[in-house]
N, C-alpha and C positions, 0 to 999 in steps of 0.2 A: 288241351294243355293246361288251362286254368284249373280245370277239375282235378288234374293230376297233382298240381302244386298244392291245392287246398287239401287233398287227401293226405299228402305227405306231412303237411303242417299239423293236421289233426292227429295223425299217428305220433308225431313228435310230442304233442301235448299230453298224450296218454301216458308217456313215461314221466312219472311224478318227480323223479330225481332231476331229470333234465328241465322239467317245468320250474322247479324250485330255483335252479341256477339261472334260468332265463329271467325269471321275475326279479331275482336279487340284482343282477347286472342291470336290467332295464330300469328298475326303480332308483338305484343308487347312482347311476352314471351322471344324471344332471347335477346331483349334489357334488360329486367329485369334480366335475368340470367347472362349476361356478366358483368354488372357493368361498372364502369367508371375509367379508369387509366389516371392519369395526371402526367406531368413532370414539374420539377422546376429546374431552373439554375440561380443563382444570378448574373452570368456573362453575361446574355443575357437581351435584352429588353423584357419587359413583353408581352407575346403573348396570345394565346388562350388555353395554357396548353397542346398542342400536343407535340410530340417528337421533331418536327422541330421548333416549336414556344412555348417554355416552359414559364410557369409563372416565375416571378422573385423572388417571396417569397412563402414560405410554407403557410403562412396565406391566401394568395390569393387562392391557390389550395384548402385549407380547406373550404373557403367561397363558392366555386363553387360546393360543394357536391361530390368531388372525393372520390372513394372508396379505390383506391390504388394510393399512391403518390410516385413517384421515384424522388429522390433529387440528383442532380449532386454535384460534389465537390465544396467546397466554404464555406464561413463563414456566417451563418445566425443568426443575432442578433435580435431574435424575440421570445417572449414568446408565446407558442402555446398550445392550447387545442385540442386534437385529439378526434373527435366525435366517437360515438359508431360505430363499424364495419369497421373502417378505418385503413389501414396499411401504415407505413412510411418506405421507404427503401432508404438507402444512398449508397455511394461509399466508404465505409470503413472510414479510418481516414481522408480522404480528405474532407468528409462531416462533418462540425462542426456546431452544434446548440449552440449558446452562450447565453442561458437563460433557464428558467424552462420549462419543458414539462409535461403537464397534460394528463394522459391517462384515457379514459373512457372505458366502458365495451366493450369486444370483439375487442380490438385494439392491434396493434403490431408495434414495432419499430425494425429495423434490419440494421446492417452493417453501423453504423455511430457513431459519438462521440458527447458528450454533456458536455459543460463546463459552470461553473458559474451559475448553476441552478439545475441540477439533474432532476430526474423523480418523479412526484407525481402520485400515482395510486389512483384514486378516490374511494370512499367507495363502496364496493360490486362489484367492477369491476373485470372482468377476462381478464388478459392481458398477452402478451408474449414479452419478451425482449431478442433479439438474436444478438450476435456479436456486442455489444454496449460498448463503452468506456466512462466512466463517471468520471470526475475529477474536482477539484477546486470548489466544491459545498458544501453548508451547510450539506446536506444529499444526498448521492448518489441516493438511491431509497427509497422513503417513501410510504408505503402502509397504507391508512387511515383505513383499517379494512374490514373484509368480503372479498368475492371474492377470486380470485386465482392469484398469481403472479408467472409466470414462467420466470426464468432468466437462460440462457445457453450461454456458450462460450463468456462471457463478462468480462470486466476489470473495477473494481470500486476502484479507488485509489486516495490518496491525497485529500480526502474530510473531512468533520467533522465526521459524522458517515458514515459507508459504506452502510448498509441496515438497515432500521427501519421498522419492521413489527408490526403493531398494532393489537389489540384484534380481534380474529376471522379470521385472514388471513390464507389462504391455500397457502403454498409455495412449489415451485419446483426449487431449486437452484442447478445447475449442471455445472461442468467443467469450473468454472469461477475463476478469481483472485480478491481477496478482500485484498488489501495491502496498507500499509503506510497511513492509515486514522488517523485523530487526536483523534478520540474516538474509540468506539467499531467497529470491522469489521462487525459483524451482531448482531443487538439488537432486540430481539424477545420478545414481550409481551405475555400475557397468551392466552390460547385457540387457539394456532397456530398449525395447522396440516401440514403434508407433508414430504418432503425429502430434505436434504442438503447433497449432495454427490459429490465426485470427485473434490473438490475445493481446491485452495491454499489460505489459510487465514493466512497471516503472516505480521509481523512488524507493527501492528497497535498500537497506543499509549495507548489504554486501552486493554480490553479483545478481544480474537479472536471471540468467540461466547458467548453472554449472553442471557439466555432464562429463562423466568418465567415458572416453571414446571406446574403450575395449569391448568388442563384440556387440556394440549397440548399433541397431539399424533404425535410425531415428530421423524423421523429417521435421525440421524447424522452419516454418514458412509463414510469411505474411503477418508477422507479429510486430507490434510497436514496443520497442524495448528502449526506454528512455530514463535518464536521470538516476540510474542506479549508482551507488557509491563506488563500487568496484567496476568490473567490466560488464558490457552488455551480455556477451556470451563467453564463458571460459571453458575451453576444452582441455580435459585433464588426462594425464597418463599415470597409471598406477602399475607398478611392477607385478602386483598380484593378478592383474587383469591386462596383460600386455598385448593381447591380440588387437588386430586392426579394427577400427570402427567403420561404420557406413553411415556417416552423418551428411544429410543434405540441408544446406542452409540457404534459403532462397526467398527473395521478396520481402525481407524484413527491413524495418526502419530502426537503425541503431544510432541514437542521437543523445549527446549530453551526458554520457556515462563517465564516471570518474577516471577510469583507467583507459582501456581500449574498447573499441567496438567489438572486436573478437580477440581473445587472448589464448595463449597456450601455456599450460602449467604442468609441473612435475612435483606435486605436493609432498610425496613420500620418497623421493629419490628414484634411482633406477636409470637405465639407459635405453630409451626407445630406439627402435631400428631406424636406419637412415630414411629420411623423408616420411617419417611416421605420420605427421600431421597432414601432409599432402595426400597420402594414401587413405587417410581416414575421413577426409572432409571433401565434399563437392559443393562449390559455391555457384550461385546464380543470382545476379542482379539484386544486391541489397543496397539500400540508401544508408551510407555511413558518414556521419560528419559531426564535428563539434565535441568529440570525445577527448578526455583529458590528455591521453598519451598518444592518440592517433587512431587510425582505422583498424589496422591489423598489426599485432605485435611482431616485431622482427624475429623474436625467438621462434616463431612458428616456421620460419624459413620457407614461406610460400613463394613460388616462382612469380615472375612478372605476369605470366599468362593467368595464373591462379588468382592473383590480386585483381587483374582486370575482370575476370569472371565474377569475383566477389562483389564488384560495384557497378558493372556495366552489363547491358543486354547483349545477346548474341549479335544483334544488328550493329550495335556500337562497336563491338570487337572487330567485326568484319570490316567496318568502315575504317577503323584505325589501321588494320592490316593493309587495306587497299591503298590508303594514303601513304603508308610507309613504303610501299613498293614503287610508288610513283617518284620519278626523279625530278620532275619539274619544280621550279621555284614557286609556282603558283600553288601547287599542292602543299608544299612545305609551309607557305604563308598561311593558307587556310587552316592547316593543322595547328600552327602556332596561335592563330587567332581563336580557334576553338578551345584550345587548352587554356589560353588566357581568360576567356569568358567563363570556362568551368572553374578556374581558380578564383576569379572574382566572385562568382556565385557562392563558391565554397567558403570564401572569406566572409562574405556577407552573412551566410548561414551561421558560421562560427561566431561572428560578432553578435548576431541575434540570440544565439544560445547563451553566450556569455552574459548578455544583458538580462536574459530571463533568469539565469542562475544568480546574478548579482541582485536582481530584484527580490528573489527568494530570500537571500541573505539579509537584505535590508528590511524586508517585512518581518523576518524573525527578530531582528534587532528592535524594530518598532514594537513588536509584541512584548518584548522584554521591558522596554521603556514604559509601555502602557500598564504592565503588571505592577510597576513601581510608581505609578502615577500618584496614588494617595500618599506615598512616602515623600515624594517630591513636594507636593502641595503642603504637607505638614511642615516641611522644613521652611517654607515661606509663609507660615501662619504662626500667630502668637500661641504659645502653649497655655494650658489651663493655669499653670503657676504664674505666668506673665500676667494673665488677665486678673488674677486675684491681687497681685501686687499693684497693678494699675488702678484697680477699684478701691484699694485701701486709702489712697490719697483723695480726700474730698475736695470739692470745688473751693471751699473757703480756705483750705490749707494751701491750695495752689495760689489763691489770691493773696494770702498773707506771705507765704514763704517762697512762692515760685516753683518751677519744675524741679523734681528731685533728680540728682545725678544718677542714682541707681536705675530709675525708670528710663532715663535717656540712654544709659549704657545698654540696658536690655533691648530697647528698640533698635539701637545700632547693631548689637550682636545678632539680632534676628535678621536685620537687613544684610549683614555680612554672610550669614549662613545661607540666605537665599541667593546671594551672589555666587557663592561656592557651588550651589546646586546648578545654577544657570550655566556656569563655566563648564562643569562636568558634562551637562547635557549637550552643550555646544561642541565639546570634544567628541562625544559619541556621534553627533550629527556629521562630523567631519569624516567618519568612517562610511557614511552612506553615499553611494555613488548614483543612486537613482533619484533624480531631482524631484519627481512627484511625491515620493515617499518622504524625502527630507522636508519638503515644503509643508506637507501635511502635519508633521511634528512641529515645525517652526511656527505655523499659523495656529496650532492648537495648544499643546501643553507649554511649549517654550514661551509663547506670547502671554499665556495665562500667568506663568511664573514672573515674567517681566512686569506685568500689570500689578501683581501682588507686591513685588519689590518696590515699585513706584509708589504704591499706596502706603507701604510702611515708611518709605522715605518722607512722603508728604506728612504722614501722621507725626513723625519724629520732629520735622521742622516746625510744624504747628505747635507741638507741645513745648519745644525749646523756646519758642517766642511768646509763650503765655506770660501775662503780667504777674509779677510778684511784688507785693508792697515792700517787704524787707529788702529784697534785691534792689528795688528801685531807690529806696532810701539810701542804701549803701552807695549806689552810684552817685546820688545827689551830694551826699556829705563827703563822699570820697573825692569828688571834683572840687568841692569848696575848700577842703583842707589842703 
């Protein structure tokens, strides 16, 4: 058998044409399989892209057909388009791209930061964004539609919008922070499918998540959605995409948002079908409390059962139904006690959230006061012109003629200005409801101003009481006459 196989292989090699093809495929296949890894370091002279002689710019590496580009720490001020099949890997926050990054199909960026540009995912592209920090951009991540956008372990903050996902995008957003953006944290158009889970979406200037329900099959689960200026989640109807949605909202924490925990909106008008929101949304046990206008907007017209599902577990719902069916007074009493306890805890939670929000406001006011600290101190200090006038009167002049009225007046004017500053600061402190923040300002800047005022007052009194020969003689002869 072995002899026969060897003989056939020998005959195969005699055919020169087949031998050439065989050798070409055999020799080139390892090169094709391995791909090309290139290195970039903006602190080095541009080399051949090897580890020892890296390219100086990412653009150079992209132009050389590299499949995987490893970028050293540094600031790269270049707008780049990553071709299909290419990955870009940095060295964490040390690697900064200071312009826009366009991602094509089957591309990946990992372990770097992007400033002043953000990421644009081109139409129908499938991309992965891992451990990336994006800030100070018009939009953190913008998907032009179609394709799939996977974002994990990333931070998207201090941009215009956080994420903007256009029609038809498939999204996988996990374990990321979307915070302090000037507009929505996540803005989702119609027909967007996928998962948003395990994220912290907080302190955005508009809503935490805004999503057009039409044709979207989206699971929003186990996210912390807090302190957004509008609602935690806003579900929208657009007449251009009037189909029902398939949204699953489960296990989220929606606390301290400016409007509702969950809101329903019709931004462009139109008439959704009856029970549109109920048919488009399925709830399951979310923790919702301390939101400005309540847990769920009345405009949504969710039923009592749906509202229960939104905030309670299946076990809790079954327990409520069991108690409801019981006619005994004991069951009613227990239900009443349980509801009172829940109400007490809810009120405590709301009060705690209010205290946190008030403290944030008070700290912002304190920051504004601290920024004007030098201005306040200056108002309670002698000006350079004052000092010059004070120094013009010599000791012998004081001894002969006594204190000058102009100097006394200037000292008193400075004391009055200082008093005005103190009164204004005390009025600002009345706005502070957080005692620890107020006391910090009182014991710090306010006390310093009062000490300065007391010193000015003491200086004025000492100066007014200085001996003057002429004044003294006038008093003596004035009395004798």
